Each structure stands twice: as C-alpha cells, then as structure tokens.
C-alpha positions in Angstrom: -111.7 169.9 205.7 -107.9 169.9 205.0 -105.6 172.1 206.9 -103.1 174.6 205.3 -99.5 173.2 205.0 -97.4 174.2 207.9 -94.2 176.2 207.3 -91.0 174.2 207.7 -89.3 174.6 211.0 -85.7 175.1 209.4 -85.5 178.3 207.2 -82.3 177.1 205.5 -83.9 173.9 204.2 -86.9 175.9 203.0 -84.6 178.3 201.1 -82.7 175.4 199.5 -85.9 173.7 198.5 -87.0 176.8 196.6 -83.6 177.6 195.0 -83.1 174.1 193.6 -86.0 174.1 191.1 -85.1 177.7 190.1 -81.5 176.7 189.3 -82.7 173.8 187.2 -85.0 176.1 185.1 -82.4 179.0 184.7 -80.3 178.7 181.5 -76.6 178.0 181.7 -74.2 181.0 181.3 -72.8 181.4 177.8 -69.0 180.8 177.4 -66.9 184.0 177.2 -65.9 184.8 173.6 -62.2 184.3 172.6 -60.2 187.4 172.1 -59.5 188.5 168.5 -55.7 188.4 169.0 -55.7 184.7 170.1 -57.9 183.7 167.2 -55.9 185.6 164.7 -52.6 184.2 166.0 -53.9 180.6 165.9 -55.2 181.0 162.4 -52.3 182.9 160.7 -48.6 182.1 161.2 -46.3 184.7 162.7 -44.3 186.6 160.0 -40.5 186.0 160.2 -38.4 188.9 161.3 -36.3 190.1 158.3 -32.5 190.0 158.7 -30.9 193.4 158.8 -27.2 193.6 158.0 -25.3 195.6 160.6 -23.6 198.7 159.1 -19.9 198.7 159.1 -18.3 201.6 161.1 -16.7 204.2 159.0 -12.9 204.4 159.3 -11.7 207.6 160.9 -9.6 210.3 159.1 -5.9 210.6 159.8 -4.4 213.7 161.2 -3.4 214.9 157.7 -6.9 214.6 156.3 -8.3 216.4 159.4 -5.9 219.2 158.6 -7.1 219.2 154.9 -10.7 219.3 155.9 -10.0 222.3 158.3 -8.0 224.4 155.8 -9.3 223.4 152.3 -12.1 226.0 152.3 -9.8 228.9 153.2 -7.1 227.9 150.7 -9.6 227.5 148.0 -11.1 230.9 148.8 -7.6 232.5 148.6 -6.9 230.8 145.3 -10.2 230.6 143.4 -8.5 230.0 140.0 -6.6 226.9 141.1 -7.9 223.4 140.5 -8.1 220.4 142.9 -4.5 219.3 142.2 -2.7 222.6 142.8 -4.8 223.2 145.9 -3.8 219.8 147.2 -0.2 220.6 146.6 -0.5 223.9 148.6 -2.2 222.0 151.5 0.5 219.4 151.5 3.2 222.1 151.6 1.4 223.8 154.5 1.2 220.5 156.4 4.9 219.9 155.9 5.8 223.3 157.2 3.8 222.8 160.4 5.6 222.1 163.7 5.0 219.1 165.9 2.9 221.2 168.3 0.6 222.4 165.6 0.3 218.9 164.1 -0.5 217.4 167.5 -4.0 218.9 167.6 -4.9 216.9 164.5 -3.0 213.7 165.3 -4.4 213.5 168.8 -7.9 213.7 167.4 -7.1 211.0 164.9 -5.7 208.8 167.6 -8.8 209.1 169.8 -11.1 208.4 166.8 -9.0 205.4 165.8 -9.3 203.9 169.4 -13.1 204.3 169.2 -13.1 202.8 165.7 -11.2 199.7 166.9 -13.8 199.0 169.6 -16.7 199.6 167.1 -15.1 197.1 164.7 -14.9 194.4 167.3 -18.6 194.8 168.1 -19.5 194.9 164.4 -17.6 191.7 163.7 -19.6 189.9 166.4 -22.9 191.2 164.9 -21.8 190.2 161.4 -21.0 186.7 162.6 -24.5 186.4 164.1 -25.9 187.8 160.9 -24.1 185.2 158.7 -25.0 182.4 161.1 -28.7 183.2 160.6 -28.4 182.9 156.8 -27.6 186.5 155.9 -25.5 187.4 152.9 -23.0 190.2 153.5 -22.5 193.0 150.9 -19.2 193.8 149.2 -18.5 196.6 151.7 -18.8 194.2 154.7 -16.8 191.3 153.5 -13.6 189.9 154.9 -11.0 189.6 152.1 -9.1 187.0 154.0 -11.8 184.4 153.2 -11.1 183.1 149.6 -14.7 182.0 149.2 -16.0 185.6 149.2 -16.0 187.7 146.0 -13.3 190.2 145.2 -15.4 192.4 142.8 -17.7 194.9 144.4 -21.3 193.7 144.4 -22.6 197.2 143.7 -20.7 197.3 140.4 -21.9 193.9 139.3 -25.5 194.9 140.2 -25.2 198.1 138.1 -23.9 196.1 135.1 -26.8 193.6 135.5 -29.4 196.3 135.6 -28.1 197.7 132.3 -30.2 194.8 130.8 -33.7 196.2 130.3 -35.2 192.8 131.2 -33.6 192.8 134.7 -35.6 194.9 137.1 -34.5 193.5 140.5 -32.5 190.6 141.9 -32.1 188.8 145.2 -28.9 189.0 147.3 -28.1 185.4 146.7 -28.3 185.8 142.9 -26.1 188.9 143.0 -23.6 187.1 145.2 -23.4 184.1 142.8 -23.0 186.4 139.7 -20.2 188.3 141.4 -18.4 185.1 142.4 -18.7 183.8 138.9 -17.3 187.0 137.5 -14.3 186.6 139.8 -13.7 183.1 138.6 -14.0 184.1 134.9 -11.6 187.0 135.2 -9.1 184.8 137.1 -9.3 182.2 134.3 -8.9 184.9 131.6 -5.9 186.3 133.5 -4.2 182.9 133.6 -4.8 182.5 129.9 -3.3 185.9 129.2 -0.2 185.1 131.3 0.2 181.9 129.3 0.2 183.9 126.1 2.8 186.3 127.4 5.0 183.4 128.4 4.7 182.0 125.0 6.2 185.2 123.7 9.1 185.0 126.1 7.8 188.0 128.1 6.9 188.4 131.8 4.6 191.4 131.3 1.1 191.0 129.9 0.0 193.2 127.0 -3.2 193.9 125.2 -2.3 191.5 122.4 -1.9 188.8 125.0 -5.5 189.3 126.2 -6.7 189.4 122.6 -5.0 186.1 121.9 -6.2 184.5 125.1 -9.8 185.5 124.3 -9.5 183.9 120.8 -7.8 180.8 122.2 -10.3 180.2 125.0 -13.7 178.9 124.0 -15.5 180.3 127.1 -14.2 183.8 126.3 -15.1 184.0 122.6 -18.1 186.3 123.3 -15.5 189.1 124.1 -14.0 189.1 120.6 -16.2 192.1 119.5 -15.1 194.1 122.6 -11.4 193.3 122.1 -10.8 193.7 118.4 -7.3 193.3 116.8 -6.5 196.8 115.8 -3.5 196.1 113.5 -0.9 193.6 112.3 1.2 192.0 115.1 4.0 189.5 115.2 2.3 187.9 118.2 1.9 184.1 117.9 -1.1 182.6 119.5 -0.3 179.7 121.9 -2.7 176.9 122.2 -4.0 176.6 125.7 -4.7 173.5 127.7 -5.0 172.6 131.4 -1.5 171.2 131.7 0.2 174.3 130.2 -1.8 176.6 132.5 -0.8 174.6 135.5 2.9 174.8 134.4 2.8 178.6 133.9 0.4 179.9 136.6 1.7 178.7 139.9 0.8 179.9 143.4 3.1 180.3 146.4 2.7 176.7 147.5 3.4 175.3 144.0 6.6 177.4 143.8 7.6 176.1 147.3 7.0 172.5 146.2 8.9 173.0 143.0 11.9 174.4 144.8 11.8 171.6 147.3 11.8 169.0 144.5 14.7 170.8 142.9 16.7 170.8 146.1 15.9 167.1 146.7 17.0 166.1 143.2 20.1 168.2 143.6 20.9 166.6 146.9 20.3 163.1 145.5 22.5 163.7 142.5 25.3 165.0 144.8 24.9 162.0 147.0 25.1 159.7 144.0 28.2 161.4 142.7 29.9 161.2 146.1 29.1 157.5 146.3 30.6 156.9 142.8 33.7 158.7 144.0 34.0 156.5 147.0 33.6 153.4 145.0 36.1 154.5 142.5 38.6 155.4 145.3 38.1 151.9 146.8 38.8 150.3 143.5 42.0 152.3 143.1 43.2 151.2 146.5 42.5 147.6 145.8 44.4 147.8 142.5 47.4 149.3 144.3 47.4 146.5 146.9 47.4 143.9 144.2 50.2 145.6 142.4 52.3 145.8 145.5 51.8 142.2 146.4 53.1 141.1 143.0 
C-alpha cells in the first residue's frame, strides 16, 4: 500500500513550485491604450500659427491740438451758428493770445507723450522686422517710405477700387500689394510722359492737355481716353514719345549730377586745349623773333 506524499521541507520551494504553473496559465496583461492626444497629433499635422501684423503706435497730438480738443466744445457751444472754419480761426486766435505759462500745460503733456511714442516706435520697428522676416506683407499704414520697393499709393484705396468690380469679392495681401505697386509704376510712367508733352510745348508746368496728349501718345494708357476727353480745340501739339526722349527729359538727381559733371569736364578740357594753343602760338612767335633778330 503506497504512502501519501510527504510535504517538502522548504516552504519557499513549495510556494514557487505552485506559482510557476499558475503564471504559465494566467493570460498576459493587455497593453495600455494610447492617449487620444498623441494619436491625433501623430495622424494630423499641427496647424501653422497665422502671422499677425503688429499695430503701429498712433502719433501723439501736439500742444496746439491738445488745446483745440480741450476748448473746441465750449467755443462751439458759445457760437452755434459758426461752421468748422470760423471756429478753427477763433481757436487759433485764442491760442495765439495765451501766455507761455498757460501754453506750458499743453506743451508739457505733448512732450511727455512724444517721448513715450518714440520708445513705442522703436519696439514696433523690431516687431515689424520680425514680421517681414517671417514672410508677412505690411499694409500701407505700416510701410517705411524710405524703401523704394514699397508702394506709395495706399493699399486701402486700391483695395476699395478693386472691390468696385462685382466679380471681385476678396483678395490676398500679396495680390493687393502687387496691384498697388503696379499702379505706382503706371502713374510714374504716365507722369513722365506728361512732362515730356509739357516740355514739347516749351513749358515747365504740366497741364490737363499734357495729360490728354500723353494718354493718346502712349499705347499702354489708351484705355484712359474715355476718362480724359478733349473738351475743346487746343493749339497743343502732340509730341511723339520714345524711350530716348523720356530719358532726356525726365532726369533724377543722379542724372543731373552726372550731366553737370560732364559739362564741367568738357569745359575744363576745352579751356585746357585753348591754353595749350596759346602756348604753342606764343612759342612760335618767339622763334620767329629770334630768326628775325639773327638776320
């Protein structure tokens, strides 16, 4: 008759022998589900942050305009029948009659505001430089007129004109910038042509008939003929335009400087040549005298 199995002497070995087959039977733990934010970020790209143009600080009012803002209401109430012009004259007369001590309360405020404005402009210029470096296009109110590449015409005015077309509903900043720059170039070209027409009439001032003739003499401006009709007979003679004639008439500061330099150089060379001729002639006379004396 078989005996019952004896219990192991070491309880730790017995516990391990029982836990090993249970661990093999138990299922493995399921992996933790990924968070929704990580899955969405990996599947969809991050949207780019839109460029926001920094607002240009508003220029402060001068002491005179601070005085106008403080007294315009009272002057208008005392003179309800006067218009804007006469009220402005009264305020200007009041400002002129003020003493230095009374003006100081307005001029001091203007000086303090101007100092703050200068600091704000410095910060704004740095922000604008970063905005342009990132690819932003500044509007007409935030442009630096010292850069000739920037448009002169206001972008808001060109945008308003473009939206007069019923087919134009909206436009990008880049398209508006290009249209404004092209408008600048076209007006510059038309102005040069009008100056050429005025010079053809022996005049320095440009008149309406000069613009009319320039429009009809320039092929790229013929679409303006209906907007600039010839109202009556005129003795104005149209001058044919070409690139060479425009360059001769319309000259910038550098062209004028170079022309003056050429004229001075030619004058100096002609004077030098005439002096050399005088020297040669004087030498010839001296030699003739020597020959005559020897004989």
